[in-house]
N, C-alpha and C positions, 0 to 999 in steps of 0.2 A: 415410746418414747418420742417426747416432743423436740421440735427442731423449729424455733423462733414462732413464740405464740401471738406477740403483739403485732399491732400494724408495722409494715414496713417503712423505713426511712430511706429518702431517695438520694444518692450522693454525686447523682450525675446530671447533666444538662440533656435537653431535649436532642441536640447536636450531635451528643455523645451516643446517645441510645439508638439514632438513626447511623450511627457510623458514618456521618458525613465528614470529609477529611477537613481539619482546621485550616485556616488561612494562614500563609505565613507572618511572621512578624513583620512590620514596616521597615523596608530597608533590609531585609534579610530574606532571599529565598529560598534559602533551606528549610526542612521539615524541621520540628522541634527536636527530632531524635536525633539532628544532625548539628544541632546549633553550636554544641560546645567542643565539635571534634575539630583539633587543628590538624594540619597539614603535616602527615608523618609519613617515613617509609613504610611501603606496604609490607604485610605479613599475613600468616595464614588467619591468623585471628581476626584480623583488621577486615579481611575479604570476606569473612563470614558475618561479620556482625555490622558493617557499615552499609546505608544505601547504596544501590548502584544506579548510574543513570541509566536510561532506557537504551543508549547504544553500546553499553557493554556487553562484553560475551556472555554475563550472565543471565542477561534479558531473553536469551533466545529458549530458556527453559522456562518462561512464563507466556500466558497468553492473554492480553488485555482481553480481548473479547469475550474467553471463558471466564474470566475473573469479574467482569461486567455481569455477564449471565448470572453468576453464582451470587454476587452480592444483590442482585433484584430479587433472587429465589429465598435467600437467606436475608431477610431484612430486621430493622428494628434490634429487639432484643434477641433474635436469634442469630444476628449478624456474624457471630464467631463460627457458626457453623460453616460458613462459606470455606474457611481455612481447613477445617475438618474435612470436609468433602474431597476437595481437590487444593492442596496446597502449593502444587507444582505449578497451579495455574497463577501465581502470585508472583511478584519478584522478591527480590532479598531485601527491598526496602520495606516490605512488610514481614516476610517469613523468614527467620533465621536461618532454622534448620527443621525436618521434619523426619519421622522413623514411623515404623508401624503402629507405635503405641502412643506418639505425642507429636505435637506441633509446638513450636515457641516463635513467637511472633512480637515486632515492637508493638508496644501499646500506640493505638492511633492517637490518642490523647495522653500524652506522657506527664505524669505529675512530678519527674524528678530528671535529671540528666541522662539516666539511662534506666528506661523503663521497658521491662518486657511480660511479656503472659505466657505461662505452659499452658496449653490445652490438651487434656487427655483426650484420646479417640475412643476409648472402650463406648461402645453401645449402651451398655449395662449400666454406666455411670455417669456416662457426661451429660446429663439433663438433669441429674439430682443435686439437689442442695448439697455443698460440700460437707457439711456435717453429717448428712446420711449416706453419703458415698463414701465417706472415709470411715464409716462403720465396719467396712471390709477390710481387714487388717492386710490380706495380700495386696490390694488394691493402694492403701495407703504408703506402703512400704514401696510400691513400684512410683507413686507419684514423689514421694519423698527422696527416693534416689534420683529421679530425672530432674527434679527440683534442685537439688546439689549440683548437678551438672551445668544446668544452666546458671546456676548462682555464681559457679566459677568463671565461666564465660564472663557474666557481667562484670566480676571484679578484675579479670584481664583486661576487661575495655575500661575500665575506670583507670586502671594504671596507665593504659595507652595513652589515654588523655590527660590525665593529670599528674603521671608521675613526676615529668621533669621541674614539677615546682613544689613538689614535696619534700618538705625538710626529712623528712625520715628515710625517704629514697635517696635525696641527694647525699645524705651522710653515707648509706652504706656505698653509694657508687663511689665516692671519692674514698673509703676506706678500702674498697676492692681495689682500685686503682693503684694506689698506694703499694697495697700487699701483694699484687701481682696474680696470676693466675694461679700459683700452687698455693695460695692462702688458705688457712684453715677457716672453712665455711662459719663455723661455731664460734670464732673470735671477732666474728665482723658483725657490725650494726644488723639487725634483723631487717631493717626496712618496713615499711607501712604494710600491715593488714589489711590489705585490700577487701578480703573476704567479711571482715568484720563492719564493712561499710556498705554491706548489701542485705537487704530485708526479704523475706518471703512470707506470703501468707494469702489468705483468702477474706473476703469481705462476710458480715453477718447476712447483710442483706445483698446478696451479689446483683451487679447493674444488669448482666447478660444472662440467658436462658442456659447456656452451656457452661459447664464448670471452667473455671481458670484460675490459674494461681499467679498472683502477681509477684514477680522477681525485679527488684528496682533498688537502685542507690538511695542513700538515706536522705541524700541533700534538700530535697522537697523544692528544687529550683527550676522551674518550667513555666512559660508563658500560657500553657494550658491549666494552670492550676488558678483558678480565676474567682473561687470564692471559699468562705468558711467551710462548707460540708466536703469540697474537694481536701481541703488540708485536714480535717478532723477524721476522715475516712481512712486516713493512713497513719494517723497519730493520737488515735484513741483506741479501746478495746473493740472498735468496730472493726478493724484489721485484725483477724486471729491469727498470730505466726503459726507457720507450718510446724515448728519444733513444739508448739503445745498439743498437737494432736498426738493419740486419742485422747479426746476430751473426757472427763470424769462426768458420770450421769448427773450429777448435781452442780455444773459448772454454771454459773449465772447467764453466760453469754448464749445457753442453747435456748433460754424462755424470754428473750427480750433485747430490744436494742438499747434501753434505759437512757435516751436522749445523747448518746454518744456524739451524734453529728452537731448538736447545739451547746457542746460544752465550750467552756472559753480556749481561747486561741493560745495555745504556748509552746514556746520555741522549742523544737526538738533537741536543740544542742544546747541552750544556757537554761531552760527553764523559766525565761522570763514570761509572763502572763500578760497577753494583750488583749484580754476581755473578749469583746466583738469586734475589735479593731483591725479587720483584715488588710486594709491598705499599708496601716503601720507594721503589721507582721511580715507584709511582703518585702518591705523597705528593708526590714531588720534581716531577715533570711538572705538578702544579696550579701549583707555585711558578713554574716554567718558564713555563707558560701566560700568567700575568699578567703575567711580564716581555715576552713574545713579544708578547701584544697592544698593550703599551705603546710598543713599538719606533717 
């Protein structure tokens, strides 16, 4: 069975391939994954998801010298292997959680407000193309289940960051306050479906050697989204949604890239076509981001 017959299209930059940390935005020392996080009371999820300062208690579980050695060993397209080899060597600003079968990390170059990666640790599968790896039904089921776990975490993080400004969340909170603790939940406004704002998938031509699943918010707002191919790699069939697996044998995505990365730039939210005008799209996405947050 064939898995992508044509020449690969590249969706990332050289800096991303070499896993060099991006420079902070001017006037903002925070990392891209921190940029949208307002100050809020601490809770268990917040402590799990947000980056920690070096002086925090969590840092005692990481070993900078070990992490540096790992990143020297696992270079360029093998960079994700460092997290699989020893996730405990990295602080929670990079590794969100890990277990015997998976490691979840913050994407070093996020393309959305919250952008995470799920890395399967299975030696049998983790260096295969995802189409090939997911031919194993048991492995696919395990990856889907863990992807769903991470998807729920990302949804909770979106609610934490943006819930206070969401019309649907405000309506529910006001109704709940008016009805009291004994309110019939089924009669209250449902609030916002944050899970619907989270996407999951793999790229037709993965950027890194180790299998990884993108789990990210749909807003496409990040200083790390810098060119047309960045955007189109997440907003065309170049991203294969996890819910589409297993793919049928005649699925056209198995057999080529079909110029997905060079397609016209189309706003994910309103459908406006910006042809090849990336700067104009970026400006438009700022407007759409504000509307999206307020839904």
